[in-house]
C-alpha positions in Angstrom: 0.0 0.0 0.0 1.1 3.6 -0.5 0.9 6.4 2.0 -1.2 8.5 -0.4 -3.7 5.6 -0.8 -4.0 5.2 2.9 -4.4 8.9 3.5 -7.3 8.9 0.9 -8.9 6.1 2.8 -8.6 7.8 6.1 -9.9 11.1 4.6 -13.0 9.2 3.5 -13.7 8.1 7.1 -13.8 11.7 8.2 -16.6 12.5 5.7 -18.3 9.1 5.9 -21.4 9.9 7.9 -22.4 12.7 5.5 -21.7 10.4 2.5 -23.8 7.6 4.0 -26.7 9.9 4.4 -26.4 11.0 0.8 -26.2 7.3 -0.3 -29.3 6.4 1.7 -31.2 9.4 0.3 -30.2 8.4 -3.3 -31.3 4.8 -2.7 -34.6 5.8 -1.3 -35.3 8.3 -4.1 -34.7 5.8 -6.9 -36.5 2.9 -5.3 -35.1 -0.5 -5.9 -36.5 -2.2 -9.0 -33.7 -4.7 -9.4 -32.4 -7.7 -7.5 -29.0 -9.4 -8.0 -27.7 -12.8 -7.3 -25.0 -15.3 -8.3 -26.3 -18.5 -9.9 -25.5 -21.8 -11.6 -27.1 -22.4 -15.0 -28.6 -25.6 -16.2 -25.5 -26.2 -18.3 -23.3 -26.1 -15.2 -21.8 -22.7 -15.8 -21.8 -19.9 -13.2 -23.5 -16.5 -13.7 -24.1 -13.1 -12.2 -27.7 -12.2 -12.7 -30.1 -9.4 -12.1 -33.8 -9.9 -11.7 -36.6 -7.3 -12.1 -38.9 -6.6 -9.1 -41.3 -9.3 -10.4 -38.5 -11.9 -10.6 -37.7 -11.9 -14.3 -34.1 -12.4 -15.3 -32.6 -9.2 -16.9 -28.9 -10.0 -16.9 -27.0 -13.2 -17.5 -23.3 -12.5 -17.1 -21.0 -15.7 -17.1 -18.4 -15.9 -14.4 -15.2 -18.0 -14.3 -16.0 -19.5 -10.9 -18.9 -19.8 -8.5 -19.7 -16.5 -6.7 -21.4 -16.2 -3.4 -22.5 -12.7 -2.5 -23.2 -9.9 -5.0 -23.2 -6.3 -3.8 -23.9 -3.1 -5.7 -22.0 0.2 -6.1 -23.8 3.1 -4.4 -23.2 5.6 -7.3 -22.3 3.5 -10.4 -24.4 0.8 -12.2 -21.9 -1.8 -11.1 -22.4 -5.2 -9.5 -19.5 -6.8 -7.7 -19.6 -10.7 -7.5 -17.3 -12.3 -4.8 -16.0 -15.8 -5.3 -17.0 -18.5 -2.9 -14.3 -19.9 -0.6 -11.6 -20.8 -1.6 -12.1 -18.8 -4.8 -9.8 -15.8 -5.7 -11.8 -13.6 -8.1 -13.8 -10.5 -7.8 -15.9 -9.5 -10.9 -17.2 -6.0 -11.4 -20.0 -5.8 -14.1 -22.0 -2.8 -15.4 -25.6 -4.1 -15.2 -26.8 -1.4 -17.7 -24.3 -2.2 -20.5 -23.8 -5.8 -19.5 -20.0 -5.2 -19.9 -17.2 -6.2 -17.6 -15.7 -3.2 -15.6 -12.9 -5.2 -14.0 -11.7 -8.6 -12.9 -9.7 -8.6 -9.7 -7.8 -11.5 -8.2 -6.5 -11.7 -4.6 -2.8 -11.5 -3.7 -0.9 -14.8 -4.2 -1.8 -17.3 -1.6 -4.9 -15.5 -0.4 -8.5 -16.7 -1.0 -11.9 -15.1 -0.5 -14.8 -16.1 1.8 -17.5 -15.0 -0.6 -18.6 -11.7 1.1 -17.8 -8.0 0.7 -18.9 -4.5 1.6 -18.4 -1.2 -0.2 -17.8 2.2 1.4 -20.6 4.8 1.2 -18.5 7.0 -1.2 -18.0 4.0 -3.5 -14.2 4.3 -3.5 -13.3 1.3 -1.4 -14.1 -2.4 -1.5 -13.8 -4.5 1.7 -13.5 -8.3 1.6 -13.0 -11.1 4.1 -9.9 -13.1 3.0 -7.4 -15.7 4.4 -3.8 -16.7 3.9 -2.7 -20.2 4.9 0.2 -18.9 6.9 -2.0 -16.9 9.2 -4.5 -18.3 11.7 -7.0 -15.4 11.7 -8.8 -14.1 8.7 -8.2 -10.6 7.2 -10.3 -7.7 6.2 -8.7 -6.4 3.0 -9.6 -2.9 1.8 -9.0 -2.0 -1.9 -9.5 1.1 -3.9 -12.2 0.7 -6.5 -10.2 2.4 -9.3 -7.4 0.8 -11.3 -5.1 -0.8 -10.3 -7.4 -1.6 -7.4 -4.6 -1.2 -4.9 -4.8 -2.6 -1.3 -4.8 0.4 1.1 -5.4 -1.5 4.4 -5.6 -5.0 5.8 -6.7 -5.9 9.3 -7.0 -9.1 11.3 -10.6 -10.1 11.9 -9.6 -11.3 15.4 -10.9 -14.7 14.7 -10.7 -17.8 12.4 -12.8 -18.2 9.3 -14.5 -14.8 8.8 -17.6 -15.0 6.6 -20.3 -12.3 6.3 -19.6 -8.9 7.7 -21.3 -5.4 7.7 -20.1 -1.8 7.6 -22.0 0.3 10.1 -24.2 3.1 8.8 -21.7 5.7 10.1 -18.9 3.8 8.4 -16.9 3.7 11.7 -17.3 0.0 12.6 -17.0 -3.4 11.0 -19.1 -6.1 12.4 -17.7 -9.5 11.5 -19.0 -13.1 11.8 -15.9 -15.2 12.5 -17.2 -18.7 11.8 -14.3 -20.3 13.8 -13.6 -23.0 11.3 -10.1 -23.5 9.9 -10.1 -25.0 6.4 -7.8 -26.5 3.9 -9.6 -26.0 0.6 -13.1 -26.8 1.7 -12.0 -29.4 4.3 -12.7 -28.4 7.9 -9.7 -29.2 10.1 -10.4 -27.8 13.7 -14.0 -28.8 14.6 -12.9 -30.1 18.0 -11.4 -26.7 19.0 -13.3 -24.2 16.9 -14.3 -21.0 18.5 -16.7 -18.7 16.6 -17.1 -15.0 17.5 -18.9 -11.8 16.6 -16.4 -9.0 16.4 -16.6 -5.3 16.2 -13.5 -3.5 14.7 -12.7 0.2 14.2 -12.6 0.9 10.5 -9.9 3.6 10.9 -7.5 1.6 13.0 -8.5 -2.0 12.8 -8.5 -2.1 16.6 -10.8 -4.6 18.4 -13.8 -2.7 19.9 -15.7 -5.7 21.2 -15.8 -9.5 20.8 -18.9 -11.6 21.7 -18.9 -15.3 21.9 -21.4 -18.1 22.7 -21.0 -20.2 25.9 -18.3 -22.8 25.4 -20.9 -25.6 25.3 -22.0 -24.1 21.9 -18.5 -23.7 20.5 -19.4 -25.7 17.3 -22.2 -23.2 16.4 -20.5 -21.5 13.6 -21.5 -17.8 13.3 -21.7 -17.4 9.5 -24.3 -14.9 8.4 -25.4 -11.6 9.9 -27.4 -8.5 9.2 -27.4 -5.1 10.9 -30.4 -2.9 11.6 -30.3 0.9 11.5 -30.3 1.0 15.3 -27.3 -1.3 15.7 -29.0 -4.7 16.4 -27.3 -7.7 14.7 -29.3 -10.8 13.7 -27.2 -14.0 13.5 -27.7 -17.2 11.5 -25.5 -20.2 12.5 -24.5 -23.6 11.2 -23.8 -26.3 13.8 -20.9 -28.6 13.2 -21.8 -31.3 15.6 -24.4 -34.1 15.6 -27.7 -33.6 13.8 -29.7 -34.6 16.9 -28.0 -32.1 19.3 -30.2 -29.4 20.7 -28.3 -26.2 20.0 -29.2 -22.6 19.1 -29.1 -21.7 15.4 -30.5 -18.1 15.4 -29.5 -15.3 17.7 -29.2 -11.5 18.0 -26.7 -9.1 19.6 -26.2 -5.5 20.6 -22.9 -4.0 21.7 -22.2 -4.3 25.4 -24.6 -7.3 25.8 -24.3 -11.1 25.5 -25.4 -13.0 22.4 -29.0 -14.0 22.9 -30.8 -16.7 21.1 -34.1 -16.0 19.4 -37.2 -18.1 20.3 -37.6 -21.0 17.9 -40.1 -23.9 18.5 -38.3 -27.2 18.9 -40.4 -28.9 16.2 -39.2 -26.3 13.7 -35.5 -26.2 15.0 -35.2 -29.9 14.7 -36.1 -29.8 11.0 -33.4 -27.4 10.0 -30.6 -30.0 9.8 -28.4 -27.6 11.9 -27.9 -25.2 9.0 -29.1 -21.6 8.5 -28.0 -20.0 5.3 -28.9 -16.3 5.3 -30.6 -13.6 7.4 -31.9 -10.1 6.9 -33.9 -7.4 8.5 -36.9 -5.8 6.7 -36.9 -2.2 5.7 -38.2 -1.1 9.1 -35.8 -3.1 11.2 -38.7 -4.5 13.2 -38.9 -7.9 11.4 -36.1 -10.4 10.6 -36.1 -13.4 8.3 -33.7 -16.4 8.5 -33.4 -19.1 5.8 -32.6 -22.8 6.4 -32.2 -24.3 2.9 -31.4 -27.8 4.0 -34.6 -27.8 6.1 -36.6 -26.0 3.4 -37.8 -23.3 5.8 -37.7 -19.5 6.0 -38.5 -18.3 9.5 -39.7 -14.9 10.7 -39.4 -12.9 14.0 -40.8 -9.7 15.3 -37.6 -8.3 16.8 -39.3 -5.6 18.8 -41.4 -8.1 20.7 -38.8 -10.9 20.5 -41.5 -13.1 19.1 -41.3 -16.0 16.6 -44.0 -15.3 14.0 -43.8 -18.5 11.9 -42.2 -20.2 9.0 -42.9 -20.9 5.4 -41.8 -24.1 3.7 -40.0 -23.5 0.5 -37.7 -26.0 -1.2 -34.0 -25.0 -1.0 -34.9 -21.4 -0.1 -31.9 -19.3 1.0 -31.5 -15.9 -0.6 -33.3 -13.1 1.3 -33.7 -9.4 0.5 -35.8 -6.7 2.2 -38.2 -4.8 -0.1 -39.1 -1.1 0.3 -42.2 -2.2 2.2 -42.0 -2.8 5.9 -42.5 -6.5 6.7 -42.0 -7.7 3.1 -39.2 -9.9 1.8 -38.1 -11.4 -1.5 -36.8 -15.0 -1.3 -34.8 -16.9 -3.9 -34.2 -20.7 -4.0 -31.6 -23.1 -5.4 -34.5 -24.5 -7.5 -34.7 -21.3 -9.6 -37.8 -19.8 -7.9 -38.4 -16.4 -6.4 -41.1 -15.6 -3.9 -42.5 -12.6 -2.1 -43.4 -13.0 1.6 -45.2 -10.4 3.8 -45.9 -10.2 7.5 -49.5 -8.9 7.7 -51.1 -8.6 11.1 -48.7 -11.2 12.5 -49.5 -13.6 9.6 -47.3 -14.7 6.7 -48.5 -14.3 3.2 -46.4 -15.9 0.4 -46.7 -15.4 -3.4 -44.7 -17.0 -6.2 -42.9 -14.3 -8.3 -41.1 -16.3 -10.9 -39.4 -19.5 -12.1 -36.1 -19.5 -14.0 -33.5 -22.0 -15.4 -31.0 -20.5 -12.9 -30.2 -22.1 -9.5 -29.9 -19.1 -7.3 -26.9 -19.1 -4.9 -27.3 -18.4 -1.2 -27.6 -14.6 -1.2 -29.9 -12.1 -2.8 -29.3 -8.3 -3.0 -31.7 -5.5 -3.6 -30.2 -2.7 -5.6 
């Protein structure tokens, strides 16, 4: 990294709250009409796609390897597809012209964990990465202009970072450290794994807070999170022990407090096969959804009342995105379907949006 690049990054932090407000205002004024996801086609190739609000495919961009999360640039018509672990490629595509903007690869020896965030000014891309000579994962921060130089790199203060969030004021990183050490896709430390939810300072990389589950639940890998506007984190976990064990799979957290599990009826929890795949808050922050694709369930909570609302059974459903309407979510499945589900007076109403030949990957993004 160069001193100039790092100074540019730090100067961004000083103006970040204002920039974030502008980005949110822009997003709200244009209203999201598109969704984005990675996928696998019927021919076995991997793609980056956009879908219209009614679930129709509007972009089919082929990728060199399987991507996991797709994020969008706040000011350019760009989508950024992040390779699934242990992939090494980041593809930036203009969804209006359907042309490639850039293809970035990690530094030699590093691999990605499939997730990324972008700064409110659109100048910096943040990814979770790992190098085999280091125990803990890394947050790697790159400029989003050629040659896409790395300007900072921080330890995630834990093994196996996966999904993470940049706080609305751009001052904190909230990171799900899954706790699992891998070689390729082989897990090598299940007996000693220790997941954590970590809060880091964006400007310094210093640890602000680290929350862990009780030791008895050390194999509950914290993999996916979402962050509400008032700082609450919803957590979706994947248990690495026996299928019959009674362990928490969904939780929430606020800074300064312990991780708390969310209520989940045992007859539902026992059907999830110890695997939750994605989670998100709705537009209001009152409701949260968590998907369990192996158990074919999407579950919903009223976070204000700490109340389990119910579940809808959808085959291989995992991708979740909030809509502009409070209590309404879009859901995508590995079977090529998209649904709309709404919380109405405490009841769940689900409609089929579309069917496609693409098998949607685990995450769905609203532009």
